[in-house]
N, C-alpha and C positions, 0 to 999 in steps of 0.2 A: 442443401447440405453444407455443413461447415467446412471451411477451407483449413487444411492442417499443414503447418510448416514442418520442415525437417527437425527444427530445434524443439518442437512441442513433444514429440514422442517420449523422450526420457523424462520430461516434466510430468506427463500424464502418468507415466509409470510411478514416479515419486509419490504423486498425489493419490494413487490407487494402490498403495502398498498393502501386502497381506497383513502386516502388522498395524493396520489403521484402527488401533484400539481406541475405544471411547474413554471418556473421563473416569477416573477412579476415585473421585471425591463426591461427597454428599452435600446438598444445600446446607448452609450454616444456619444453625437453629437460633442463634442470638439475633433476632430481628433488628433490634436497635443498632447493633454493631454493623449489620448488613446495610441498613439504610444509610447510616453514616458513611460507609465505605463507598456506596454508590453515589452519594452526594459529592464525595471527594473526587471520584472519577469524572463526574459531570463538570466540576470546576477545572480539572486538569485539561479536559477536552476543550472546554470554552476558551481557556487561556492559550493553548498551543495551536489549535486548529479550528478557526471559525467555520471552515468549509465542512469538516466532518462533524462538527457540532450542529450545523444547519442540516446537513442530509440525514444524520442519525436522528435528529429531531422529528423526522417524518415517520419514524417507527413508533410503535405504540408500547406503553407500559414496560413490561420486563424486557422486551427485545431492545428497546432504546437504552435501558440501563446496562444491559449486557454488552451492547455495542460500544458503549463508552468505557466499560471496564476493559474491554479488549483494547481499545485505543490507549488507555493509561498504561496497560501491560506493555504494549509496543513501544509507547513513548519512553518508558523506563529502560527497555532494551537499547534504544538508540541513545539515550543520554549516557548510559554507562560508557559507550564507545566514543561518543562525540564530545562528551564533557569529562574526560577521564580525571580521576583523582586516586592515586595509589596504584595498586596492582589490578589493572583492567581485567585481564584474563581471569584472575581469581574471583573478582567481583561478578563477572558474567557467569562463571561456573556456580557461584553461590546463588545468583538470581535464578538460574535455570533450576537448581535444586528446590528452591522454595516455591517458585512459581508453578511447579509441577507436583508439589507435595500434596499428600491426601489431607493434611491439616496445616493450613497456612499459619504463619505467625500473626496473631491478632493485632500486633502493634503497627503492622504495614497494611494500610487501608486499600491500597491497590491490590495486594495479594489476597485480601479477604474478598474484595468484589470480584476479582478474577476468578478465585476458586468457586465462589457461588455461581458465577456464570457458566463456568465449565461444567459444573454438576447439573445445573438446570437445563442446559441445552446440549449435554453430551458432546462437548467439543473434543475432537481427538487430540491426545497429547502429542502425537507425531507431528502435527503441523506447527505446534508451538516449538517443538525441538528443532524442526527444520528452520523456522524463523530465527531462533537464537544462533543457530549454525551460520545463517547468512549474515546476520549482524556481526558475529565474531569474525567473519571473513574480512571485514573492513580493517581489522587490526594488522593483517598480514598482506593483503592483496590490494594494490593501489592502481593496477592497470588491467585492462581486458583486451585480449588480442582480437577476438572475434565477437560477432553478435551472438553466436551460440553460447559463448562464456558469459556474456552479459545477461542473456535470457535466463540462464541457470540462476545467476545471482538474483535477478528480478523476481524469480519464482520464489526463492527462499525468503526475501524480505517483503514481498508484496502480494504474490499470489496466495501465499499461505494465509495472509490476513483475509483475503477474499474467501478462501475455503472455509476458515473458521467463522466468518460472518455468515456464510451460507448455512452453517449449522444453527446459528442463532435465528436467522430469517426463516428457514425451512426451504426444502427444495424437492424437485420432482423425482430425482434419482441420479445414478452415476453419469448419465448423459450430461448433466450440468457441469461436471468437473472441468472438461476442456475449455469451456466458456469462461469459467472463473479464473482459470490459469491465464488465459489470454487477456482478460480485463486487468488482472493484477500486473502483468507485464507492461501493458499499455500505460497504466497509472505511473508505474516506476519509471518508465521511459520519459514521461512528461516531467517527472521530478528531476531526472538527469539533465534534460534539455534546459529546464528552467535554472538549474543550479550549477551550470558549467564554471562560472567564475568563482563561486563560493567553494566549490569542490577543489578547484585548482589551488586556492589559497590554503586549503587543508591538506594538500599533497596528493590529491586523488584525481584521476581522469577516468571516467566511466565510459566515455565514448570509445567505440571499437577502434583499436589501433589500426587494423587493416583498412577500415573505411576512411579514416583520416588520411591514410597514405594514398588511397585511391583518388582522393580529391587534391593531393599535393600539399596536405596540411601536416604540421608537426606540432610538438609540444611548444616550440618556440612561438608559433602562431597563437596559441592559447595563452601563453605567458604574456605576450604583447597586448592581448585584448583588443586587437583591431578588427573591425568589421570590414571585410573586403568582399569582392564579388565571389571569390572562391568560397569564403566562409558562408556567404549567403546561400550559395548552391548546396553546400554540404548540409547546412541546417534545414533547407527545404527538403532535401532527401530524407532526413531524419523525421522531420514533422509529417511528411507524406506517409511514410511507413507507420508512424504512431498513429495517424488518423485511420488508416486501414485496419490496424488492430482494434481500435474502438468500434469500427463498424462491423468487424467479424465477431466481436464479442457481444454485441448488442442483443442478438436473438436469445442469448442465454439467460437474459433477465426474465424472460417469460417462464423460464423453468423454476423460478423462485416462487415461494408463497406469495399470493396477491397482495397481502398487507405489507410486503417489504419491497415490492418491485419498484415503486416510484422512488423510494430512498436511494436504491443503488443506481437507478437511472439518473437521478439528480446529481449524485456524486461523480458519475462518469461525465455528465454534460458540463458541470462546472469545471472539472479538471481539463476536459478537452478544450474548454475556452482559453486555458492558459497558452495553448499553442497559437491561438489567434493573437493573444497579446504579444507573443515573441515576434510574430510576423509584423505587427503593427508598430513595434519598437525597432524595426529594421534589423532584427536578429541579434541585437546587442544583449547578450546574456552575460556580459562581463561587468558592466557598471550598474546594472539595474536588474532586480529580481522580477520576473514577470509575475502577474497576479490578476485576479479578477475582483473588482470592487464589491462591496456589500450589495449595492444596488444592482450590479451586473449579475450577481448570483441570483438575487430575488427575481429580477425581471426575466431571467432565463427559465426559472422554475414556473413562473406565471405563464409564460408562453408555452412551456411544455404542457401544462395543464389545459390551456385553451385549445391547443392544437391536437392534443392526444399524444402523450409522450412516446408511444410506441413508433411514432412516425418521425422521431427526432434524430434518428441515426443518420 
């Protein structure tokens, strides 16, 4: 039986809302335009995320194209906030309007591919709305007092992506939802642990304030960027919890359609390996961004295939 944390209940409620309406768009009839749009999203994915490009490449045909359209949609959401130019709030509202429109503007190839993917796979607009709401949170919220607060944010910016991916891949039923939520939170926590130094330079701290205090750490310690025994203990606590979430989320992969299971397992395995790189670099997330090399990713996937990926958790 799946272990359920107290912070999960409200997130499961958000993901299972009564207004979980499906897409209101139709597949775009201009095949030439659609193919060009999907090729563009493929290029965006390859340029910005080699890990996602690799894992999504394990999907076949239309599912692979849709996954990369989803990535390009999410990438644009992030870029509006992280690379601001002009009135960011207004730009985000406009992006939400057009990204959920029944007829996307044909000059924006990301929106064309995204609209086609939404239509073909009946991706609920609610999840896209929740994602944009989470991304917009970065404009006003720079600190998180508790893990519960952070989990809510992680749901909005990451679990929603997993839930939309689930519609692309196909899944057994509502019992898959809590697992997708948990995996999304785990992936976002890995991002947060990897990017502590970068986030600090951007004026944000996603690490729970109460947990920092429990370990006797403050913002001054993050600003100093020193790796001390206290910092190592704090980071190990965070990593241990992160790994437990990956383990708890792992059984949910079996609830996906078989042709998409390995792609999601591969994405989780590659991301989880970032935690090992943080440890190997003595928990220094201030001066160096943890990563997994291309060969490291490929070798892990080969081992998963050889050993049987279901036993990799």
